[in-house]
C-alpha positions as CSV (number, residue, x, y, z in Angstrom):
1,X,18.5,27.3,-13.6
2,X,18.1,23.5,-13.6
3,X,14.4,22.9,-14.4
4,X,14.6,19.3,-13.3
5,X,15.6,20.2,-9.7
6,X,12.7,19.7,-7.3
7,X,11.2,22.9,-5.8
8,X,11.3,22.9,-2.0
9,X,7.8,23.3,-0.5
10,X,6.6,23.6,3.1
11,X,3.2,22.1,2.2
12,X,2.1,19.2,4.4
13,X,-1.3,18.8,2.8
14,X,-3.2,20.4,5.6
15,X,-4.7,23.2,3.6
16,X,-6.9,25.5,5.7
17,X,-6.5,29.2,6.2
18,X,-6.7,30.7,9.7
19,X,-9.2,33.6,9.4
20,X,-7.4,36.0,11.8
21,X,-3.9,35.9,10.3
22,X,-4.6,34.6,6.8
23,X,-1.9,31.9,7.2
24,X,-2.4,28.3,6.4
25,X,-2.6,26.0,9.4
26,X,-0.4,23.4,7.7
27,X,2.5,25.4,6.2
28,X,2.1,29.0,7.5
29,X,2.0,30.6,4.1
30,X,-0.6,33.2,3.1
31,X,-2.7,32.9,0.0
32,X,-0.5,35.1,-2.2
33,X,2.6,33.0,-1.2
34,X,0.8,29.7,-1.9
35,X,-0.4,31.0,-5.3
36,X,2.9,32.4,-6.4
37,X,5.2,29.7,-4.9
38,X,6.1,28.2,-8.3
39,X,7.1,31.6,-9.7
40,X,9.2,32.8,-6.8
41,X,13.0,32.5,-6.9
42,X,14.7,29.8,-4.9
43,X,16.2,32.5,-2.7
44,X,12.8,34.1,-2.0
45,X,11.2,30.8,-1.2
46,X,14.0,30.0,1.2
47,X,13.5,33.4,2.9
48,X,9.8,32.7,3.3
49,X,10.5,29.2,4.6
50,X,12.7,30.6,7.4
51,X,9.7,32.7,8.6
52,X,7.2,29.8,8.6
53,X,7.9,28.1,11.9
54,X,7.3,31.3,13.8
55,X,4.1,31.9,11.9
56,X,2.7,28.4,12.5
57,X,3.5,28.6,16.2
58,X,1.3,31.7,16.6
59,X,-1.8,30.2,15.0
60,X,-4.8,29.9,17.3
61,X,-5.5,26.2,16.9
62,X,-3.8,23.3,15.2
63,X,-5.4,20.8,12.9
64,X,-6.1,17.5,14.6
65,X,-5.4,15.1,11.8
66,X,-2.1,13.6,10.8
67,X,-1.5,14.1,7.1
68,X,-1.2,11.3,4.6
69,X,2.2,12.6,3.6
70,X,3.5,12.3,7.2
71,X,2.1,8.8,7.6
72,X,3.8,7.7,4.3
73,X,7.1,9.1,5.6
74,X,6.6,7.2,8.8
75,X,6.9,10.4,10.9
76,X,3.6,9.8,12.8
77,X,1.0,7.1,13.2
78,X,-2.6,7.9,12.5
79,X,-4.6,9.0,15.5
80,X,-8.2,8.7,16.3
81,X,-10.3,11.7,15.1
82,X,-11.3,12.4,18.7
83,X,-7.7,12.4,20.0
84,X,-7.0,16.1,20.7
85,X,-4.0,15.5,22.9
86,X,-1.6,17.3,20.5
């Protein structure tokens, strides 16, 4: 394995766990997946990443803020804290 290859991660720096499902609002992973991410094989990480969009779509509420990482990528402009239109 090439140790210099970057590890894919679904993290968007919105780290908060939804109490009902136990999944992170930002990435959709559960605590065990977050904690073990660096130790999982690339194949297992890819398998989990395929499941994440469905998990996130089922979460009760979404975080209101735009992440710093998204702003730096230019994906989204920063919204006012009171803007709940998304």
